VOGU-3710 file (C-alpha; in Angstrom, 3 decimals, decimal comma):
1> xxxxxxxxxx> 2,526/5,254/-2,887  4,247/6,148/-6,158  4,777/9,688/-7,407  1,970/9,377/-9,974  -0,450/7,944/-7,414  0,470/10,718/-5,009  -0,288/13,382/-7,630  -3,678/11,810/-8,299  -4,408/11,670/-4,572  -3,390/15,309/-4,100
11> xxxxxxxxxx> -5,747/16,347/-6,903  -8,550/14,124/-5,692  -8,387/15,189/-2,046  -8,211/18,921/-2,656  -9,926/20,395/0,406  -10,175/23,952/-0,949  -11,741/22,820/-4,229  -14,178/20,585/-2,340  -15,318/23,486/-0,195  -15,962/25,581/-3,290
21> xxxxxxxxxx> -17,994/22,762/-4,847  -19,994/22,386/-1,662  -20,822/26,080/-1,548  -21,857/26,066/-5,201  -24,060/23,002/-4,736  -26,049/24,727/-1,991  -27,146/27,349/-4,501  -28,176/24,837/-7,161  -31,465/22,948/-7,478  -31,251/19,409/-6,145
31> xxxxxxxxxx> -31,507/17,911/-9,620  -28,193/19,582/-10,499  -26,612/19,513/-7,041  -27,048/15,746/-6,596  -24,162/14,947/-8,949  -21,898/17,368/-7,085  -22,834/15,886/-3,709  -22,269/12,358/-5,000  -18,767/13,337/-6,043  -18,087/14,913/-2,666
41> xxxxxxxxxx> -19,327/11,985/-0,574  -17,493/9,532/-2,829  -14,244/11,369/-2,092  -15,033/12,012/1,585  -17,347/9,148/2,654  -17,024/10,034/6,355  -17,701/13,753/6,023  -20,839/14,396/8,073  -20,939/17,950/6,753  -21,367/16,938/3,103
51> xxxxxxxxxx> -23,819/14,163/3,929  -25,891/16,608/5,987  -25,994/19,155/3,175  -26,902/16,419/0,714  -29,763/15,000/2,770  -31,154/18,393/3,775  -31,295/19,392/0,105  -33,679/16,477/-0,500  -35,580/17,213/2,714  -36,209/20,743/1,463
61> xxxxxxxxxx> -38,088/19,356/-1,563  -39,884/16,688/0,552  -38,314/13,760/-1,299  -38,629/11,317/1,603  -37,487/8,242/-0,306  -34,253/9,866/-1,376  -33,704/11,061/2,204  -34,121/7,551/3,581  -31,676/6,124/1,070  -29,052/8,716/1,897
71> xxxxxxxxxx> -29,454/8,149/5,647  -29,067/4,408/5,163  -25,732/5,041/3,400  -24,149/7,408/5,878  -25,558/7,154/9,404  -23,522/4,225/10,709  -20,242/5,513/9,267  -20,707/9,132/10,381  -21,326/9,271/14,113  -21,626/13,035/14,207
81> xxxxxxxxxx> -24,286/14,558/16,416  -25,386/17,190/13,862  -26,063/14,616/11,149  -28,010/12,436/13,584  -30,087/15,376/14,733  -31,105/15,921/11,114  -32,114/12,250/11,087  -34,298/12,521/14,188  -35,885/15,737/12,901  -36,775/13,960/9,684
91> xxxxxxxxxx> -38,290/11,018/11,580  -40,381/13,294/13,770  -41,546/15,311/10,781  -42,611/12,198/8,895  -44,436/10,662/11,876  -45,943/13,688/13,570  -49,421/13,166/12,054  -49,655/9,368/11,985  -51,031/8,599/15,434  -49,767/6,358/18,230
101> xxxxxxxxxx> -47,924/3,965/15,932  -45,902/6,848/14,567  -45,014/7,920/18,116  -43,675/4,451/18,776  -41,546/4,631/15,635  -40,203/7,981/16,801  -39,355/6,524/20,202  -37,495/3,662/18,532  -35,637/6,172/16,380  -34,581/8,062/19,527
111> xxxxxxxxxx> -33,370/4,833/21,129  -31,470/3,897/18,001  -29,871/7,322/17,816  -28,813/7,439/21,464  -27,391/3,937/21,274  -25,156/5,129/18,447  -24,186/8,695/19,441  -25,423/8,963/23,028  -21,818/8,902/24,304  -20,945/12,065/22,389
121> xxxxxxxxxx> -19,973/14,955/24,644  -22,416/17,166/22,686  -25,351/14,738/22,989  -26,875/16,446/26,045  -29,568/18,339/24,074  -30,620/15,091/22,373  -31,098/13,386/25,755  -33,161/16,325/26,927  -35,206/16,267/23,718  -35,863/12,559/24,126
131> xxxxxxxxxx> -36,962/13,023/27,732  -39,304/15,830/26,724  -40,726/13,595/23,994  -41,353/10,757/26,468  -43,116/13,096/28,856  -45,568/14,028/26,093  -46,429/10,414/25,319  -50,175/9,828/25,962  -51,201/7,615/28,921  -54,758/6,390/28,932
141> xxxxxxxxxx> -54,508/4,498/32,238  -52,559/4,635/35,516  -50,591/1,630/34,356  -49,501/3,411/31,184  -48,689/6,483/33,266  -46,501/4,365/35,530  -44,761/2,859/32,504  -44,164/6,321/31,072  -42,630/7,566/34,356  -40,441/4,475/34,508
151> xxxxxxxxxx> -39,237/5,092/30,950  -38,424/8,725/31,752  -36,561/7,699/34,931  -34,428/5,156/33,021  -33,473/7,717/30,395  -32,540/10,238/33,095  -30,425/7,660/34,892  -28,621/6,799/31,650  -28,074/10,446/30,731  -26,569/11,573/34,066
161> xxxxxxxxxx> -23,872/8,904/33,815  -22,506/10,192/30,496  -19,972/13,059/30,579  -21,740/15,637/28,365  -21,828/19,414/28,166  -25,350/19,529/29,672  -24,664/17,203/32,596  -25,505/19,743/35,338  -28,801/20,672/33,666  -29,750/17,014/33,320
171> xxxxxxxxxx> -29,064/16,411/36,998  -31,191/19,364/38,088  -34,031/18,198/35,839  -33,711/14,703/37,266  -33,958/16,007/40,837  -37,100/17,956/39,938  -38,580/14,928/38,212  -37,998/12,543/41,125  -39,311/15,011/43,698  -42,431/15,566/41,580
181> xxxxxxxxxx> -43,135/11,832/41,516  -42,359/10,866/45,108  -40,217/12,695/47,649  -39,696/9,541/49,660  -38,519/7,560/46,639  -36,532/10,548/45,361  -34,377/10,726/48,502  -33,130/7,172/48,078  -32,620/7,358/44,306  -30,837/10,707/44,394
191> xxxxxxxxxx> -28,497/9,559/47,172  -27,724/6,458/45,096  -26,962/8,349/41,884  -25,242/11,386/43,411  -21,777/9,704/43,566  -22,195/8,370/40,021  -23,109/11,849/38,801  -20,065/13,336/40,580  -17,819/10,748/38,944  -19,271/11,543/35,508
201> xxxxxxxxxx> -18,756/15,246/36,121  -15,107/14,719/37,084  -14,525/12,611/33,981  -16,248/15,276/31,880  -13,650/17,870/32,897  -10,775/15,657/31,787  -12,585/14,496/28,683  -13,376/18,037/27,575  -9,702/19,038/27,730  -8,848/16,239/25,325
211> xxxxxxxxxx> -11,786/16,871/23,007  -11,026/20,579/22,763  -7,765/19,695/20,997  -9,655/17,998/18,139  -10,612/19,806/14,945  -14,164/18,631/14,171  -14,204/20,385/10,792  -11,237/18,432/9,426  -11,806/16,331/6,294  -10,445/12,801/5,978
221> xxxxxxxxxx> -7,521/13,003/3,564  -4,471/10,739/3,144  -1,653/11,766/5,482  0,662/14,383/4,024  2,946/14,778/7,029  1,804/18,284/7,921  2,136/19,409/11,522  -1,612/19,937/11,827  -2,334/16,354/10,779  0,269/15,019/13,173
231> xxxxxxxxxx> -1,169/17,040/16,038  -4,689/15,822/15,256  -3,502/12,224/15,131  -1,848/12,585/18,540  -4,946/14,284/19,965  -7,137/11,356/18,901  -4,675/8,844/20,317  -4,698/10,634/23,665  -8,493/10,559/23,731  -8,531/6,849/22,845
241> xxxxxxxxxx> -6,020/6,051/25,570  -8,148/8,005/28,030  -11,310/6,088/27,141  -9,512/2,728/27,203  -8,448/3,423/30,773  -12,116/3,486/31,880  -11,634/6,534/34,131  -15,274/6,468/35,268  -14,975/2,844/36,471  -18,175/1,772/34,765
251> xxxxxxxxxx> -19,023/-1,784/33,737  -16,869/-3,403/31,039  -19,636/-3,634/28,447  -20,456/0,088/28,640  -16,785/1,033/28,734  -16,148/-1,037/25,594  -19,060/0,657/23,842  -17,557/4,046/24,637  -14,169/3,010/23,250  -15,844/1,578/20,171
261> xxxxxxxxxx> -17,739/4,854/19,683  -14,510/6,878/20,032  -12,761/4,720/17,421  -15,644/5,184/15,006  -15,527/8,924/15,476  -11,762/8,906/15,047  -12,057/7,079/11,728  -14,310/9,845/10,424  -11,194/12,056/10,367  -8,283/9,560/10,221
271> xxxxxxxxxx> -9,955/7,377/7,609  -6,738/6,925/5,610  -4,444/6,076/8,527  -3,671/2,319/8,561  -2,356/2,398/12,136  -5,759/3,545/13,417  -7,556/0,726/11,599  -5,047/-1,817/12,880  -5,234/-0,548/16,451  -9,032/-0,661/16,296
281> xxxxxxxxxx> -9,083/-4,240/14,985  -6,528/-5,448/17,548  -8,462/-3,861/20,384  -11,644/-5,526/19,163  -9,927/-8,915/18,941  -9,266/-8,737/22,695  -12,428/-7,077/23,993  -15,183/-7,740/21,472  -16,660/-10,737/19,650  -14,165/-12,292/17,188
291> xxxxxxxxxx> -16,176/-11,291/14,132  -15,936/-7,597/15,053  -12,209/-7,379/14,311  -12,704/-9,268/11,026  -15,345/-6,778/9,920  -13,040/-3,912/10,863  -10,229/-5,339/8,730  -12,648/-5,738/5,838  -13,715/-2,121/6,190  -10,072/-1,076/6,415
301> xxxxxxxxxx> -9,166/-2,853/3,179  -12,157/-1,253/1,496  -10,941/2,156/2,637  -7,260/1,411/1,847  -7,230/-1,266/-0,871  -3,528/-0,694/-1,632  -2,341/-1,147/1,951  -0,339/-4,386/1,919  0,539/-4,035/5,569  -3,130/-4,245/6,526
311> xxxxxxxxxx> -3,508/-7,335/4,343  -0,613/-9,030/6,126  -2,097/-8,077/9,487  -5,520/-9,389/8,432  -4,006/-12,686/7,231  -2,084/-12,987/10,483  -5,260/-12,536/12,504  -7,078/-15,193/10,479  -4,157/-17,595/10,797  -3,951/-17,040/14,559
321> xxxxxxxxxx> -7,665/-17,874/14,837  -7,118/-21,127/12,952  -8,737/-20,035/9,681  -5,891/-20,959/7,332  -8,102/-20,993/4,251  -9,236/-17,419/4,845  -5,646/-16,335/5,391  -4,586/-18,124/2,188  -7,173/-16,178/0,202  -5,707/-12,940/1,491
331> xxxxxxxxxx> -2,204/-13,974/0,418  -3,525/-15,016/-2,980  -5,095/-11,586/-3,382  -1,606/-10,132/-2,965  -0,382/-12,424/-5,734  -3,439/-12,167/-7,994  -1,607/-10,262/-10,712  1,621/-12,073/-11,473  3,040/-9,003/-13,196  2,665/-6,743/-10,176
341> xxxxxxxxxx> 3,252/-9,273/-7,399  6,191/-8,243/-5,250  9,043/-10,426/-4,087  7,973/-9,781/-0,519  4,532/-11,232/-1,267  6,178/-14,356/-2,708  8,398/-14,714/0,358  5,594/-14,262/2,885  3,382/-16,742/1,020  6,250/-19,256/1,002
351> xxxxxxxxxx> 6,575/-18,924/4,769  2,814/-19,187/5,223  2,671/-22,393/3,146  5,610/-23,817/5,101  3,801/-23,120/8,397  0,378/-24,360/7,387  0,875/-26,974/4,665  4,455/-28,148/4,998  7,768/-27,995/3,126  6,560/-29,783/0,013
361> xxxxxxxxxx> 3,827/-27,236/-0,631  6,323/-24,391/-0,184  8,780/-26,083/-2,587  6,105/-26,436/-5,265  5,203/-22,794/-5,001  8,872/-21,752/-5,197  9,244/-23,678/-8,462  6,410/-21,544/-9,873  7,389/-18,290/-8,228  11,012/-18,187/-9,398
371> xxxxxxxxxx> 9,757/-18,070/-12,995  7,824/-14,864/-12,335  9,233/-11,730/-14,002  8,938/-9,903/-10,668  10,958/-12,518/-8,782  14,230/-11,078/-7,466  17,185/-12,626/-5,679  15,408/-12,105/-2,361  13,075/-15,036/-3,094  16,017/-17,388/-3,704
381> xxxxxxxxxx> 17,741/-16,274/-0,498  14,549/-16,639/1,546  13,734/-20,126/0,280  17,338/-21,325/0,589  17,603/-20,141/4,192  14,204/-21,676/4,938  15,477/-25,024/3,713  18,717/-24,624/5,661  17,388/-23,304/8,989  13,888/-24,804/9,175
391> xxxxxxxxxx> 14,154/-28,026/7,189  17,813/-28,632/8,162  18,667/-29,492/4,562  21,910/-27,721/3,490  22,062/-29,564/0,155  18,732/-28,134/-1,015  19,788/-24,717/0,220  23,083/-24,811/-1,673  21,302/-26,057/-4,784  18,924/-23,087/-4,613
401> xxxxxxxxxx> 21,835/-20,678/-4,205  23,643/-22,195/-7,189  20,492/-21,953/-9,291  20,094/-18,301/-8,396  23,762/-17,649/-9,134  23,071/-18,152/-12,840  20,648/-15,210/-12,773  22,108/-12,977/-10,094  25,876/-13,288/-10,479  26,062/-9,525/-10,943
411> xxxxxxxxxx> 24,029/-8,791/-7,788  26,554/-7,956/-5,032  23,955/-8,464/-2,297  23,209/-11,985/-3,546  26,927/-12,823/-3,623  27,299/-11,690/-0,032  24,290/-13,732/1,114  25,655/-16,823/-0,603  29,079/-16,210/0,951  27,508/-15,983/4,420
421> xxxxxxxxxx> 25,739/-19,282/3,825  28,968/-20,984/2,762  30,718/-19,574/5,824  28,062/-21,208/8,007  28,931/-24,479/6,282  32,666/-23,879/6,994  33,277/-24,287/3,269  36,188/-21,875/2,925  37,306/-23,249/-0,433  33,964/-22,515/-2,099
431> xxxxxxxxxx> 33,803/-19,120/-0,415  37,082/-18,105/-2,053  35,969/-19,561/-5,359  32,700/-17,582/-5,138  34,525/-14,325/-4,456  36,934/-14,908/-7,320  34,111/-15,703/-9,764  32,088/-12,703/-8,691  34,977/-10,228/-8,796  35,937/-11,367/-12,275
441> xxxxxxxxxx> 32,435/-10,518/-13,569  31,276/-7,613/-11,440  31,855/-4,048/-12,689  34,392/-2,194/-10,580  31,816/0,262/-9,227  29,676/-2,624/-7,901  32,510/-4,614/-6,372  33,311/-2,442/-3,336  31,221/-4,403/-0,825  32,334/-7,749/-2,270
451> xxxxxxxxxx> 35,979/-6,759/-1,905  35,299/-5,603/1,636  33,682/-8,908/2,565  36,489/-10,843/0,863  39,054/-8,973/2,957  37,059/-9,603/6,138  36,862/-13,304/5,288  40,618/-13,585/4,818  41,263/-11,649/8,025  39,062/-14,102/9,903
461> xxxxxxxxxx> 39,819/-17,426/8,249  42,953/-16,952/6,113  46,659/-16,874/6,863  48,844/-13,774/6,871  50,023/-14,054/3,271  46,503/-14,491/1,857  45,266/-11,641/3,997  47,905/-9,207/2,760  47,541/-10,393/-0,807  43,749/-9,780/-0,922
471> xxxxxxxxxx> 44,131/-6,379/0,702  46,700/-5,328/-1,890  44,532/-6,660/-4,728  41,560/-4,665/-3,483  43,585/-1,465/-3,310  44,965/-1,955/-6,786  41,570/-2,808/-8,296  39,725/0,114/-6,731  42,574/2,555/-7,269  42,736/1,605/-10,937
481> xxxxxxxxxx> 38,995/2,202/-11,239  39,342/5,465/-9,224  36,788/4,336/-6,656  36,863/5,573/-3,070  35,716/2,752/-0,809  36,247/4,690/2,418  39,614/3,051/3,160  43,104/4,383/2,664  43,553/5,664/-0,856  47,285/4,969/-0,947
491> xxxxxxxxxx> 48,447/1,701/-2,451  51,116/1,223/0,203  50,194/-0,179/3,576  49,623/2,145/6,516  48,813/1,818/10,196  45,092/2,066/9,569  45,244/-1,249/7,733  46,841/-2,840/10,768  44,079/-1,468/12,982  41,467/-2,948/10,652
501> xxxxxxxxxx> 43,199/-6,322/10,605  43,571/-6,699/14,338  40,227/-5,365/15,558  37,267/-7,518/16,484  33,667/-6,337/17,014  34,089/-3,379/19,380  37,641/-4,316/20,431  40,466/-2,212/18,978  44,244/-2,636/19,094  44,776/1,010/19,980
511> xxxxxxxxxx> 43,347/3,674/22,203  40,368/5,756/21,179  42,644/8,787/20,926  44,906/7,016/18,434  41,900/5,754/16,534  40,480/9,251/16,242  43,818/10,547/15,034  44,103/7,878/12,351  40,549/8,486/11,240  41,145/12,212/10,932
521> xxxxxxxxxx> 44,364/11,657/9,000  42,649/9,295/6,600  39,786/11,716/6,105  42,126/14,618/5,484  44,092/12,496/3,047  40,953/11,601/1,124  39,830/15,231/1,092  43,218/16,291/-0,215  43,112/13,689/-2,956  39,645/14,804/-3,982
531> xxxxxxxxxx> 40,638/18,465/-4,100  43,706/17,647/-6,134  41,572/15,683/-8,555  38,982/18,461/-8,792  41,639/21,189/-9,327  44,331/19,860/-11,673  45,767/23,359/-12,120  47,163/23,203/-8,576  49,452/20,280/-9,354  52,217/22,749/-10,303
541> xxxxxxxxxx> 52,147/24,608/-7,012  55,730/25,098/-5,994  55,309/25,786/-2,319  53,325/27,457/0,401  51,604/30,786/0,050  53,804/33,790/0,518  52,077/37,093/1,006  48,992/35,939/-0,831  50,863/34,777/-3,956  51,258/31,220/-5,173
551> xxxxxxxxxx> 54,629/29,912/-6,286  54,084/28,408/-9,733  56,430/27,264/-12,404  55,221/30,007/-14,692  56,661/33,483/-14,322  53,581/35,307/-15,550  50,850/35,422/-12,870  48,352/36,557/-15,484  48,527/33,126/-17,041  46,907/31,571/-13,978
561> xxxxxxxxxx> 43,514/30,046/-14,443  40,735/31,533/-12,318  40,415/28,272/-10,416  44,097/28,447/-9,326  43,872/31,915/-7,782  43,167/30,814/-4,257  42,798/33,497/-1,601  43,501/32,175/1,872  42,959/34,011/5,177  45,901/35,599/6,972
571> xxxxxxxxxx> 46,453/33,203/9,859  49,328/35,193/11,339  46,859/37,172/13,448  44,853/34,195/14,690  45,093/33,504/18,418  43,957/30,333/20,129  42,089/31,155/23,293  43,847/29,896/26,416  41,995/30,406/29,739  45,283/29,991/31,611
581> xxxxxxxxxx> 46,721/33,271/30,352  47,361/36,092/32,828  44,336/37,507/34,623  45,671/40,983/35,401  48,048/43,660/34,117  51,762/43,372/34,698  54,309/46,173/35,041  56,843/46,810/32,339  59,892/44,657/32,651  58,007/41,618/33,841
591> xxxxxxxxxx> 58,591/38,481/31,804  54,853/37,789/31,731  53,825/41,242/30,605  51,494/40,915/27,602  51,725/43,590/24,970  50,107/43,822/21,590  53,098/43,351/19,271  53,243/44,331/15,653  51,828/40,994/14,583  48,754/41,472/16,682
601> xxxxxxxxxx> 49,541/38,428/18,882  49,613/38,552/22,651  52,577/36,748/24,096  55,341/36,935/26,646  58,320/39,144/25,822  61,619/39,806/27,563  62,461/43,079/29,278  64,609/44,333/26,360  61,746/44,098/23,882  59,434/45,747/26,396
611> xxxxxxxxxx> 61,827/48,674/26,924  62,187/49,152/23,176  58,454/49,197/22,778  57,962/51,790/25,519  60,597/54,071/24,054  58,203/54,644/21,190  55,348/55,648/23,503  54,611/58,888/25,259  54,298/58,861/29,073  50,535/59,171/28,870
621> xxxxxxxxxx> 50,370/56,253/26,404  52,632/54,179/28,671  50,309/54,800/31,618  47,339/53,908/29,446  48,873/50,607/28,252  49,954/49,553/31,743  46,390/49,929/33,013  44,808/48,029/30,132  42,957/44,852/31,192  44,302/41,539/29,867
631> xxxxxxxxxx> 43,012/40,614/26,422  41,512/37,157/26,071  41,001/35,959/22,527  41,475/38,300/19,567  43,778/41,332/20,049  42,838/44,731/18,563  44,981/46,184/15,808  47,710/48,443/17,243  47,435/50,956/14,416  43,726/51,366/14,965
641> xxxxxxxxxx> 44,187/51,868/18,716  46,909/54,464/18,180  44,842/56,296/15,605  42,024/56,639/18,119  44,439/57,825/20,803  45,938/60,408/18,500  42,516/61,823/17,747  41,777/62,252/21,463  42,593/65,341/23,536  44,243/63,681/26,523
651> xxxxxxxxxx> 47,337/65,974/26,691  45,222/69,153/26,493  42,776/67,974/29,129  45,640/66,876/31,302  47,228/70,292/31,077  43,929/71,974/31,809  43,320/69,817/34,828  46,885/70,559/36,020  46,331/74,328/35,825  43,025/74,049/37,640
661> xxxxxxxxxx> 44,579/71,874/40,303  47,461/74,318/40,812  44,991/77,165/41,222  43,034/75,379/43,902  45,976/73,664/45,587  49,204/75,668/45,821  51,146/72,653/47,001  50,512/70,919/43,743  52,518/73,577/41,880  55,748/72,489/43,652
671> xxxxxxxxxx> 58,126/70,140/41,919  59,714/67,048/43,482  62,594/69,102/44,963  60,219/71,519/46,637  60,784/74,317/44,117  57,868/76,100/42,589  56,958/75,270/39,005  57,566/78,448/37,064  55,884/79,249/33,750  59,092/78,599/31,864
681> xxxxxxxxxx> 59,343/75,114/33,296  55,743/74,472/32,408  56,356/75,402/28,774  59,347/73,074/28,717  57,247/70,211/29,969  54,587/70,901/27,367  57,251/71,064/24,669  58,613/67,692/25,829  55,119/66,142/25,627  54,716/67,526/22,120
691> xxxxxxxxxx> 58,035/65,988/21,117  56,938/62,628/22,478  53,717/62,821/20,567  55,485/63,799/17,356  57,785/60,796/17,773  54,776/58,484/17,916  53,089/60,320/15,062  56,039/59,637/12,829  54,759/56,055/12,403  52,502/55,371/9,369
701> xxxxxxxxxx> 48,869/56,109/10,121  45,676/54,845/8,531  44,285/56,971/5,714  41,367/58,338/7,736  43,694/59,496/10,526  46,030/61,086/7,996  43,085/63,008/6,555  42,107/64,233/10,045  45,659/65,403/10,693  45,609/67,400/7,475
711> xxxxxxxxxx> 42,357/69,016/8,559  43,919/69,793/11,937  46,854/71,562/10,325  44,574/73,579/8,080  42,341/74,694/10,903  45,279/75,192/13,276  46,615/77,984/11,051  43,667/80,195/12,008  43,070/78,953/15,561  44,709/79,884/18,838
721> xxxxxxxxxx> 48,096/78,398/19,720  47,131/77,849/23,344  47,095/74,061/23,284  47,121/73,645/27,016  44,477/76,184/27,966  41,098/75,138/29,282  39,397/77,467/26,817  40,610/75,438/23,813  38,604/72,416/25,054  40,689/69,803/23,232
731> xxxxxxxxxx> 41,501/71,746/20,059  39,665/71,282/16,780  39,715/67,483/17,047  37,237/67,588/19,890  34,465/68,500/17,484  35,483/65,711/15,095  35,701/63,343/17,975  32,183/64,112/19,085  30,913/63,419/15,599  32,776/60,139/15,315
741> xx> 31,548/59,026/18,689  27,996/59,310/17,441
//
C-alpha cells in the first residue's frame, strides 16, 4: 500500500471518529441517522455493533420492511450472538399474534439461528429460550404431544454437547425433563449422554481460556502493526488451531462446522488480514466441498480488491483444480490496465501460459508485453531463462538478452544476469566483451557490482595476468571516482587481495584469527580515510598529541579552526583489567608489591622504588598502605586518597588510645628495652610524628584540602594545643569530617 493510500485508509478507518458518529446517530431520528449508519456499516461491514444499532433504530419506529432488508444484508456476515438475538426478538414480535403458522415460522427462525450461531460459547441462553418456546407449543392430541417432547429432547441433546457458558444449567434442566417424562427411559438416556456432557464441559474450560483473550469490541481495520492487533491475531489463531484439533472427538461434519463458524467469527475482526482469508480457503479446499473455497476467495477479493497475493493464490487453486480458463481470467484481471500492470504480473502470466498453453503462446504474449511502458528488465530475464531452462533453447534465450541489452545497458542487475547466463554457456569471450561494454557506459557510482563480478569472473576463469590487471583497473576506476566499494582503498596490492583471490565459498587461505585481523585493519583504514576526508584541516598535523596540544605547522594556536581542536582522553591512567594480578597484599620490598604510583597505574616495582616511596610516608600511612586490599581495575588518585587521610584524625586518636591503654595496662607503658616511657619521651615521639606528617604535607594538595588547612590554622590559634589528648577528640577537623561524611 502506497503512502497516499495509507493516509486515506487511516482517515477512513478512524475508530475514535466512528464511535463519535455512532453515539451521535443514536440521538438522531432515523430519517437523519440512516445516512450515518450507512457510512458506518460501509466502512465496517462486519461490525455487529453498528448493524445492531442500525436495525434497532428501525425497529423502534416499527418499520418492519427496513428491518428485514438490513437483516438480510448483515446476518450471515456477522455471526455475533447479540445481533442474532435482536433478529429472533424481531421475528417473535412480528409473529406473536398470527396463530399457529406464525409459531412455525418462529420455530424455523430459531432453527436457522442456532444452525448459524449455536456453537457460540455465549449461545446458552438462546438454547434455553428455544427450549422454553418449544415447551409452549400447543398440542391438540397425544401424537402432537409426543412430537413436541421428541423435539424438546433433541434440542436438549444438541445443546448439552456444545461447550457454552450455561452448560451446567442445561444439563440440570435436561435431567429434570427426562425424569418428568419417564424415569425408566431417563436412566438409560442420561447414562448415555453423561460422558458426552463431561467431555463438552472439559472442552469448555479450555475453550474459555482461549476466548477470554479475544477482544469482542474490536473493529475490523487494516493491520497497522500495533501490539494489540498482533496479540489479537495470535489469540484467534490459537483458537482456530484448538478447534481444528477436534478436542471433543465429535463427528467430522460437526467438527468442520465448528471450525467454519470460528473462521467466520474471526473474519468479523480480522477482515483485512489476507493470511486469514487464505488459511480459511485452504482449509475449506481440504475439508469442505470444492465450491466453498472458491466462494471464500471471491469474498476475500471483494474485501481486499488490491491484494495481488490473494489473486495469485486464487488462480493457483483454480489451476490445480483443472479450471485453466478461470485461472486465466484472474491473471487477465491483474493485467487489465496496461499502464498499471506490474512486471511481476507479466512474468507470472508468461509462466502460466507456458504451463497451460505451451511455449508458443508464452512467446506471443512476451512480444506484446515487452512493449508495455511498465515492462522492466525482469520480464526479459524471466522469459530468456524460461527459454533456456524449460525449452532448452539457448539461442532464443541469448537473442532475448541481446534485445533487452539495447534498453537496459545501464541496468547493472541486467548486466549481471546476462553475464551469469553467458557463464552457463561457457562463453568466456562474450562475458568479457559484455563487461567491457557495460563498464564503458555505466556511471562510476553504478559500476561497483559490475566491477566486483568482473573480478570474480577473472579469478575463476582467467589467468594470473588478467586477474591482476582487472583488479588494478577496478581500484583505479573507483578510486578516481572516490567510491568506497568495501574493498581496500589503497591502489597498491595488499594481503587482503590475496585472501580474496584464493578463497572459495567458505574456504579461506588463512585462519579465522588472521582473517579477523585483516578485516579490522581494512575497516580501520577505511575509517581513517573517511575521517581525513571529512576533516581536511587535520592534514597538517605534525605528530601525536602532547599534553592536549596538537603539533601544527602554524605557530599561532588561535588560528586553528574549531574542527581541528580535538580533545582526546588522557589514556595514561587507563588500566586493562587482568584477573591474574595479585590476590593479596605484599610486604614492602617484594618485587610483586603493587603500589599506586604517580601515574595512577598499578604495576610491579623494584625494592629501591618501593623504599623511596615509603620514605615519603608516615609510619601510620605505611601501615595503612600495606594493609590495603589489591586493586583490580581502575586505581584511585593518590592525591585524593592523601587529602582524605590528612583530613582524618588518626594520629590524635592513636595517641588517645595509647594513653588510655597505658592507664589500664601498666606494662604497655614500657619501651622495648624494658624502661618506662617517660613524659619527655612521649613528647619526642609525638614531635617525630608531627614531623613525618609535615613532610607528607609539603606535597601539593588539592584546592579543597588547602582551604581546610587554612581553616585549621585559623581555628588552631584560639584552640588548645593538646593535640594528643582525648578531650580534643580529633581537633577541629573532626567537625568538618563529620559534615563531609554526610
